[in-house]
C-alpha positions as a Markdown table, in Angstrom:
| # | Residue | x | y | z |
|---|---|---|---|---|
| 1 | Met | -1.1 | 23.3 | -15.4 |
| 2 | Lys | -4.2 | 21.1 | -15.0 |
| 3 | Ala | -5.0 | 19.9 | -11.6 |
| 4 | Leu | -7.8 | 17.7 | -10.2 |
| 5 | Leu | -9.1 | 19.5 | -7.1 |
| 6 | Ser | -11.3 | 18.8 | -4.1 |
| 7 | Lys | -12.8 | 22.2 | -3.3 |
| 8 | Gln | -15.6 | 21.0 | -1.0 |
| 9 | Pro | -16.3 | 17.8 | 1.0 |
| 10 | Gly | -18.3 | 15.3 | -1.0 |
| 11 | Pro | -18.3 | 12.2 | -3.3 |
| 12 | Pro | -16.1 | 11.9 | -6.3 |
| 13 | Ser | -18.6 | 13.8 | -8.5 |
| 14 | Thr | -17.6 | 17.0 | -6.6 |
| 15 | Leu | -14.0 | 16.9 | -7.9 |
| 16 | Val | -13.2 | 19.5 | -10.6 |
| 17 | Ile | -10.3 | 20.0 | -13.0 |
| 18 | Glu | -8.9 | 23.5 | -13.1 |
| 19 | Asp | -5.8 | 25.4 | -14.4 |
| 20 | Ile | -3.5 | 26.5 | -11.5 |
| 21 | Asp | -0.1 | 28.0 | -11.4 |
| 22 | Asp | 3.0 | 25.8 | -12.0 |
| 23 | Pro | 4.9 | 24.9 | -8.8 |
| 24 | Val | 8.5 | 25.8 | -8.3 |
| 25 | Ala | 11.2 | 23.6 | -6.8 |
| 26 | Lys | 12.8 | 25.2 | -3.7 |
| 27 | Ser | 16.0 | 24.1 | -2.0 |
| 28 | Gly | 16.1 | 20.3 | -1.6 |
| 29 | Glu | 13.1 | 19.8 | -3.8 |
| 30 | Val | 12.4 | 18.3 | -7.3 |
| 31 | Leu | 9.8 | 19.4 | -9.8 |
| 32 | Val | 8.3 | 16.4 | -11.5 |
| 33 | Arg | 6.0 | 16.3 | -14.5 |
| 34 | Val | 3.5 | 13.6 | -13.6 |
| 35 | Asn | 2.7 | 10.8 | -16.1 |
| 36 | Ile | 0.8 | 8.4 | -13.8 |
| 37 | Ala | -0.9 | 9.1 | -10.4 |
| 38 | Ala | -1.9 | 6.0 | -8.4 |
| 39 | Leu | -5.1 | 5.9 | -6.4 |
| 40 | Asn | -5.9 | 4.2 | -3.0 |
| 41 | Phe | -9.0 | 3.6 | -0.9 |
| 42 | Phe | -8.1 | 6.5 | 1.4 |
| 43 | Asp | -8.5 | 8.9 | -1.6 |
| 44 | Cys | -12.2 | 8.0 | -1.4 |
| 45 | Leu | -12.3 | 9.0 | 2.3 |
| 46 | Ile | -10.2 | 12.1 | 2.2 |
| 47 | Ile | -12.4 | 14.0 | -0.3 |
| 48 | Glu | -15.4 | 13.5 | 2.1 |
| 49 | Asp | -13.4 | 14.5 | 5.2 |
| 50 | Lys | -13.6 | 11.0 | 6.6 |
| 51 | Tyr | -9.9 | 10.3 | 6.7 |
| 52 | Gln | -7.6 | 10.9 | 9.7 |
| 53 | Phe | -5.7 | 13.5 | 7.8 |
| 54 | Lys | -7.7 | 16.5 | 6.5 |
| 55 | Pro | -5.6 | 18.7 | 4.1 |
| 56 | Pro | -6.6 | 22.3 | 3.6 |
| 57 | Arg | -8.7 | 22.9 | 0.4 |
| 58 | Pro | -8.3 | 23.1 | -2.5 |
| 59 | Phe | -6.2 | 19.9 | -2.7 |
| 60 | Ser | -5.4 | 17.2 | -5.2 |
| 61 | Ile | -5.8 | 13.5 | -4.4 |
| 62 | Ala | -3.3 | 10.6 | -5.1 |
| 63 | Ala | -0.3 | 10.1 | -2.9 |
| 64 | Glu | 2.0 | 8.3 | -5.3 |
| 65 | Met | 3.2 | 8.9 | -8.8 |
| 66 | Ala | 5.7 | 8.3 | -11.6 |
| 67 | Gly | 7.0 | 11.0 | -14.0 |
| 68 | Ile | 9.9 | 12.9 | -15.4 |
| 69 | Val | 12.1 | 15.5 | -13.6 |
| 70 | Glu | 11.5 | 19.0 | -14.9 |
| 71 | Ala | 13.8 | 20.9 | -12.6 |
| 72 | Val | 15.7 | 20.6 | -9.4 |
| 73 | Gly | 16.2 | 23.1 | -6.5 |
| 74 | Asp | 19.4 | 24.1 | -4.9 |
| 75 | Gly | 21.3 | 21.3 | -3.2 |
| 76 | Val | 19.7 | 18.5 | -5.1 |
| 77 | Asp | 22.4 | 16.1 | -6.5 |
| 78 | Arg | 20.6 | 12.8 | -7.0 |
| 79 | Phe | 18.4 | 13.9 | -9.8 |
| 80 | Lys | 18.6 | 16.0 | -13.0 |
| 81 | Pro | 16.0 | 17.1 | -15.6 |
| 82 | Gly | 14.9 | 14.2 | -17.8 |
| 83 | Asp | 15.3 | 11.5 | -15.1 |
| 84 | Arg | 12.4 | 9.1 | -14.7 |
| 85 | Val | 11.3 | 9.0 | -11.1 |
| 86 | Cys | 8.6 | 7.7 | -8.8 |
| 87 | Gly | 7.7 | 8.7 | -5.3 |
| 88 | Tyr | 5.2 | 9.0 | -2.4 |
| 89 | Val | 4.4 | 12.6 | -1.4 |
| 90 | Gln | 1.5 | 12.0 | 0.9 |
| 91 | Gly | -1.0 | 13.6 | -1.6 |
| 92 | Gly | -1.5 | 16.0 | -4.4 |
| 93 | Thr | -0.1 | 14.1 | -7.4 |
| 94 | Ala | -3.3 | 14.2 | -9.5 |
| 95 | Arg | -2.0 | 17.2 | -11.3 |
| 96 | Glu | 0.4 | 17.8 | -14.2 |
| 97 | Met | 3.3 | 18.8 | -12.1 |
| 98 | Val | 4.2 | 18.3 | -8.4 |
| 99 | Val | 7.1 | 19.3 | -6.1 |
| 100 | Ala | 8.6 | 16.6 | -4.0 |
| 101 | Pro | 11.5 | 16.4 | -1.4 |
| 102 | Glu | 14.5 | 14.8 | -2.9 |
| 103 | Ile | 14.5 | 12.1 | -0.3 |
| 104 | Ala | 11.0 | 11.0 | -1.3 |
| 105 | Leu | 11.9 | 10.1 | -4.9 |
| 106 | Ser | 13.6 | 7.1 | -6.5 |
| 107 | His | 14.9 | 6.5 | -10.0 |
| 108 | Ile | 12.8 | 4.2 | -12.1 |
| 109 | Pro | 15.0 | 1.3 | -13.4 |
| 110 | Glu | 15.4 | 0.7 | -17.1 |
| 111 | Gly | 12.6 | -1.5 | -18.4 |
| 112 | Val | 10.1 | -0.7 | -15.6 |
| 113 | Ser | 7.0 | 1.1 | -16.8 |
| 114 | Asp | 5.6 | 4.2 | -15.2 |
| 115 | Glu | 2.4 | 2.3 | -14.4 |
| 116 | His | 4.2 | -0.4 | -12.4 |
| 117 | Ala | 6.6 | 2.1 | -10.7 |
| 118 | Ala | 3.6 | 4.2 | -9.6 |
| 119 | Cys | 1.9 | 1.1 | -8.1 |
| 120 | Ile | 4.4 | 0.2 | -5.4 |
| 121 | Met | 4.8 | 3.0 | -2.9 |
| 122 | Val | 1.7 | 2.7 | -0.7 |
| 123 | Thr | 0.5 | -0.9 | -0.8 |
| 124 | Tyr | 3.8 | -2.7 | -1.4 |
| 125 | Gly | 5.7 | -0.1 | 0.7 |
| 126 | Thr | 3.3 | -0.7 | 3.6 |
| 127 | Ser | 3.5 | -4.5 | 3.3 |
| 128 | Tyr | 7.3 | -4.6 | 2.9 |
| 129 | His | 7.8 | -2.4 | 5.9 |
| 130 | Ala | 5.4 | -4.5 | 7.9 |
| 131 | Ile | 6.7 | -8.0 | 7.2 |
| 132 | Lys | 10.4 | -7.0 | 6.9 |
| 133 | Asp | 11.0 | -4.2 | 9.4 |
| 134 | Arg | 8.2 | -4.9 | 11.9 |
| 135 | Gly | 7.5 | -8.6 | 11.4 |
| 136 | Ala | 11.2 | -9.7 | 10.8 |
| 137 | Leu | 9.8 | -12.5 | 8.5 |
| 138 | Gln | 12.4 | -15.2 | 7.9 |
| 139 | Pro | 12.7 | -17.8 | 5.1 |
| 140 | Gly | 10.7 | -20.9 | 5.9 |
| 141 | Glu | 8.4 | -19.2 | 8.4 |
| 142 | Thr | 4.6 | -19.2 | 8.0 |
| 143 | Leu | 2.9 | -15.9 | 7.2 |
| 144 | Ala | -0.9 | -15.6 | 7.5 |
| 145 | Val | -2.5 | -12.6 | 5.7 |
| 146 | Leu | -6.0 | -11.4 | 6.5 |
| 147 | Gly | -7.9 | -9.5 | 3.9 |
| 148 | Ala | -5.5 | -11.1 | 1.4 |
| 149 | Ser | -7.2 | -10.0 | -1.8 |
| 150 | Gly | -7.2 | -6.3 | -0.9 |
| 151 | Gly | -4.4 | -3.8 | -1.9 |
| 152 | Val | -2.0 | -4.3 | 1.0 |
| 153 | Gly | -3.0 | -7.9 | 1.6 |
| 154 | Gln | -2.3 | -8.9 | -2.0 |
| 155 | Ala | 1.1 | -7.1 | -1.7 |
| 156 | Ala | 1.8 | -9.0 | 1.5 |
| 157 | Val | 1.1 | -12.3 | -0.1 |
| 158 | Glu | 3.4 | -11.6 | -3.0 |
| 159 | Leu | 6.2 | -10.2 | -0.8 |
| 160 | Gly | 5.9 | -13.0 | 1.7 |
| 161 | Lys | 6.6 | -15.5 | -1.2 |
| 162 | Ile | 9.5 | -13.4 | -2.5 |
| 163 | Met | 11.0 | -13.5 | 1.1 |
| 164 | Gly | 10.7 | -17.3 | 1.2 |
| 165 | Ala | 7.8 | -17.8 | 3.5 |
| 166 | Arg | 4.9 | -20.2 | 3.4 |
| 167 | Val | 1.9 | -17.9 | 2.9 |
| 168 | Ile | -1.7 | -18.6 | 4.0 |
| 169 | Ala | -4.2 | -16.2 | 2.4 |
| 170 | Cys | -7.4 | -15.4 | 4.3 |
| 171 | Ala | -10.3 | -13.7 | 2.6 |
| 172 | Ser | -14.1 | -13.7 | 2.4 |
| 173 | Ser | -14.9 | -15.5 | -0.8 |
| 174 | Asp | -13.6 | -18.3 | -3.0 |
| 175 | Glu | -13.2 | -15.8 | -5.9 |
| 176 | Lys | -11.0 | -13.6 | -3.9 |
| 177 | Leu | -9.0 | -16.6 | -2.7 |
| 178 | Ser | -8.5 | -17.8 | -6.3 |
| 179 | Phe | -6.9 | -14.4 | -7.0 |
| 180 | Cys | -4.7 | -14.8 | -3.9 |
| 181 | Gln | -3.5 | -18.2 | -5.3 |
| 182 | Glu | -2.6 | -16.4 | -8.6 |
| 183 | Cys | -0.5 | -14.1 | -6.4 |
| 184 | Gly | 1.4 | -17.0 | -4.9 |
| 185 | Ala | -0.5 | -18.1 | -1.8 |
| 186 | Asp | 0.3 | -21.6 | -0.7 |
| 187 | Glu | -2.9 | -22.2 | 1.3 |
| 188 | Thr | -6.2 | -20.4 | 1.7 |
| 189 | Val | -8.9 | -19.8 | 4.3 |
| 190 | Asn | -12.4 | -18.6 | 3.5 |
| 191 | Tyr | -13.4 | -17.0 | 6.8 |
| 192 | Thr | -17.0 | -16.6 | 5.7 |
| 193 | Thr | -17.5 | -20.4 | 5.4 |
| 194 | Glu | -14.7 | -21.7 | 7.7 |
| 195 | Asp | -13.8 | -21.0 | 11.3 |
| 196 | Leu | -10.6 | -18.8 | 11.0 |
| 197 | Lys | -9.0 | -19.9 | 14.3 |
| 198 | Thr | -9.6 | -23.7 | 13.7 |
| 199 | Arg | -8.5 | -23.6 | 10.1 |
| 200 | Leu | -5.4 | -21.6 | 10.7 |
| 201 | Lys | -4.4 | -24.0 | 13.5 |
| 202 | Glu | -4.9 | -27.0 | 11.2 |
| 203 | Leu | -2.8 | -25.4 | 8.4 |
| 204 | Ala | -0.1 | -24.2 | 10.8 |
| 205 | Gly | 0.4 | -27.4 | 12.7 |
| 206 | Pro | 1.9 | -27.7 | 16.2 |
| 207 | Asn | 4.3 | -24.7 | 15.8 |
| 208 | Gly | 1.5 | -22.2 | 15.0 |
| 209 | Ile | 1.7 | -19.1 | 12.7 |
| 210 | Asp | 5.0 | -17.2 | 12.9 |
| 211 | Val | 3.7 | -13.8 | 11.5 |
| 212 | Ile | 0.1 | -12.6 | 11.1 |
| 213 | Tyr | -0.6 | -9.6 | 8.9 |
| 214 | Asp | -3.9 | -8.0 | 9.9 |
| 215 | Pro | -5.3 | -5.0 | 7.9 |
| 216 | Val | -8.9 | -6.1 | 8.8 |
| 217 | Gly | -9.4 | -5.9 | 12.5 |
| 218 | Gly | -12.8 | -6.7 | 14.1 |
| 219 | Asp | -13.6 | -10.2 | 15.3 |
| 220 | Phe | -11.0 | -11.7 | 12.9 |
| 221 | Ser | -8.0 | -10.4 | 14.9 |
| 222 | Glu | -8.5 | -12.4 | 18.1 |
| 223 | Ala | -9.5 | -15.5 | 16.1 |
| 224 | Ala | -6.3 | -15.3 | 14.1 |
| 225 | Phe | -4.1 | -14.4 | 17.2 |
| 226 | Arg | -5.3 | -17.7 | 18.9 |
| 227 | Ala | -3.5 | -19.6 | 16.1 |
| 228 | Ile | -0.2 | -17.7 | 16.6 |
| 229 | Gly | 2.9 | -19.7 | 17.5 |
| 230 | Trp | 5.5 | -19.2 | 20.3 |
| 231 | Gly | 7.4 | -16.0 | 19.7 |
| 232 | Gly | 5.0 | -15.1 | 16.9 |
| 233 | Arg | 4.5 | -11.5 | 15.6 |
| 234 | Phe | 1.0 | -10.1 | 15.1 |
| 235 | Leu | 1.1 | -7.0 | 12.8 |
| 236 | Val | -1.6 | -4.4 | 13.4 |
| 237 | Val | -1.9 | -2.8 | 10.0 |
| 238 | Gly | -5.5 | -1.4 | 10.0 |
| 239 | Phe | -9.2 | -1.9 | 10.6 |
| 240 | Ala | -10.9 | -2.3 | 7.3 |
| 241 | Ser | -13.8 | -4.1 | 8.9 |
| 242 | Gly | -14.5 | -1.1 | 11.1 |
| 243 | Pro | -14.3 | -2.1 | 14.8 |
| 244 | Ile | -11.0 | -1.9 | 16.6 |
| 245 | Pro | -10.4 | -5.3 | 18.2 |
| 246 | Arg | -9.8 | -5.8 | 21.9 |
| 247 | Ile | -7.4 | -8.7 | 22.1 |
| 248 | Pro | -7.0 | -10.2 | 25.6 |
| 249 | Leu | -3.5 | -9.5 | 26.8 |
| 250 | Asn | -3.2 | -13.0 | 28.3 |
| 251 | Leu | -2.9 | -14.3 | 24.7 |
| 252 | Pro | 0.5 | -12.7 | 23.8 |
| 253 | Leu | 1.7 | -13.6 | 27.4 |
| 254 | Leu | 0.9 | -17.3 | 27.0 |
| 255 | Lys | 2.5 | -17.4 | 23.5 |
| 256 | Gly | 5.5 | -15.2 | 24.2 |
| 257 | Ala | 4.1 | -13.3 | 21.2 |
| 258 | Asp | 4.3 | -9.7 | 20.1 |
| 259 | Leu | 1.7 | -7.2 | 19.0 |
| 260 | Arg | 3.5 | -4.8 | 16.6 |
| 261 | Gly | 2.0 | -1.7 | 15.2 |
| 262 | Val | 2.6 | -0.8 | 11.5 |
| 263 | Phe | 2.2 | 2.9 | 10.7 |
| 264 | Trp | 3.9 | 3.2 | 7.3 |
| 265 | Gly | 2.9 | 6.9 | 6.8 |
| 266 | Ala | 4.8 | 7.8 | 10.0 |
| 267 | Phe | 7.7 | 5.6 | 9.1 |
| 268 | Thr | 8.1 | 7.5 | 5.8 |
| 269 | Ala | 8.3 | 10.8 | 7.6 |
| 270 | Arg | 10.5 | 9.6 | 10.6 |
| 271 | Glu | 12.8 | 7.3 | 8.6 |
| 272 | Pro | 12.8 | 8.6 | 5.0 |
| 273 | Lys | 16.2 | 7.1 | 4.2 |
| 274 | Asn | 15.1 | 3.6 | 5.3 |
| 275 | Asn | 11.8 | 4.0 | 3.4 |
| 276 | Arg | 13.6 | 4.9 | 0.2 |
| 277 | Glu | 15.9 | 1.9 | 0.6 |
| 278 | Asn | 12.8 | -0.3 | 0.9 |
| 279 | Ile | 11.3 | 1.3 | -2.2 |
| 280 | Asp | 14.5 | 0.7 | -4.1 |
| 281 | Asp | 14.4 | -3.0 | -3.1 |
| 282 | Leu | 10.9 | -3.1 | -4.6 |
| 283 | Leu | 12.0 | -1.4 | -7.8 |
| 284 | Gly | 14.9 | -3.9 | -8.1 |
| 285 | Trp | 12.4 | -6.7 | -7.9 |
| 286 | Leu | 10.3 | -5.0 | -10.5 |
| 287 | Ala | 13.3 | -4.6 | -12.8 |
| 288 | Asp | 14.3 | -8.3 | -12.7 |
| 289 | Gly | 10.7 | -9.6 | -13.0 |
| 290 | Thr | 10.5 | -11.0 | -9.4 |
| 291 | Leu | 7.6 | -8.6 | -8.6 |
| 292 | Lys | 4.7 | -8.2 | -11.0 |
| 293 | Pro | 2.1 | -5.7 | -9.7 |
| 294 | His | -1.5 | -6.0 | -10.9 |
| 295 | Val | -2.9 | -3.0 | -12.6 |
| 296 | Asp | -6.7 | -3.2 | -12.6 |
| 297 | Ser | -7.4 | -0.2 | -14.8 |
| 298 | Val | -6.1 | 3.1 | -16.1 |
| 299 | Phe | -8.4 | 6.1 | -16.3 |
| 300 | Pro | -7.7 | 9.5 | -17.9 |
| 301 | Leu | -7.7 | 12.4 | -15.4 |
| 302 | Glu | -11.1 | 13.5 | -16.7 |
| 303 | Gln | -12.6 | 10.2 | -15.5 |
| 304 | Ala | -11.2 | 10.4 | -11.9 |
| 305 | Ala | -14.7 | 10.2 | -10.4 |
| 306 | Ala | -15.3 | 6.9 | -12.2 |
| 307 | Ala | -12.0 | 5.6 | -11.0 |
| 308 | Leu | -12.8 | 6.4 | -7.4 |
| 309 | Asn | -16.3 | 5.0 | -7.6 |
| 310 | Lys | -14.7 | 1.7 | -8.8 |
| 311 | Ile | -12.4 | 1.6 | -5.8 |
| 312 | Ala | -15.2 | 2.6 | -3.4 |
| 313 | Ala | -17.4 | -0.3 | -4.7 |
| 314 | Arg | -14.6 | -2.7 | -4.0 |
| 315 | Asp | -14.7 | -3.7 | -7.6 |
| 316 | Val | -10.9 | -3.7 | -8.0 |
| 317 | Lys | -8.2 | -6.4 | -8.2 |
| 318 | Gly | -4.9 | -4.6 | -8.2 |
| 319 | Lys | -4.2 | -0.9 | -8.7 |
| 320 | Val | -6.3 | 1.9 | -10.3 |
| 321 | Leu | -4.3 | 4.6 | -12.0 |
| 322 | Leu | -4.8 | 8.0 | -13.5 |
| 323 | Gln | -3.1 | 8.9 | -16.8 |
| 324 | Leu | -2.1 | 12.6 | -17.0 |
């Protein structure tokens, strides 16, 4: 089978396509012929050994995919050859066939495309786990999303609306905020031209923000936290801006507020059944049209370097996919 391989650390241009042996499904595993592999920003980091997880080489990028079951191992009873499936397997799906644990896969509902099914595991899975499981977001509450035009931020905006919240999108340009409004944001804050704390307080009113979703970090974290309401939940999702913030602990004390970590990757490993139930919720919303992921572009496997360069340049609105 064909596989896109990282054989040495370096930029996307170092990736190569080679023929390797077909994998075999062992007990509890499913062999999937991949149709679509979805890319994420961490794929740009992992090939240069700049990511927290460094798989042994050679390895393939892309952690989420959609395809068709080729074979199943002993003990697998949820799937059979010919089933359409999608799943998150932590990496290695940029190849024609991949083996995945049964628990990591979900059936793709009728009427849902492979492209849309492959979009939802990482960004939507992360954001749904964050605001549902960690943030306990309730209908009628106010959700503020930092970095709202990015992958997980955009997903948080959309899911917040689906879950009945009032959503305030925060981003660095009017163009990005316009995209957030297309995704359903009720209010916007441009934190390049407006003071984030002041504007969030104005929009939130006397009760403050109920849930803050922060994949950005840096100076924005403390500014946003100062607008949180009593009993609010601040979700630590990541540090896209670089610096890890140092939020004074008197702030959560004075507001009776919580700082809650969101580590979706660990959640999928520690609670795979709960994660699969979350993914199935997302697939259900896809099937009934409630959720409509944005696909930025689809590249053939041979143009994977161009796809990654597009992501690295932050020239993306929605998901970048590889067609196998």
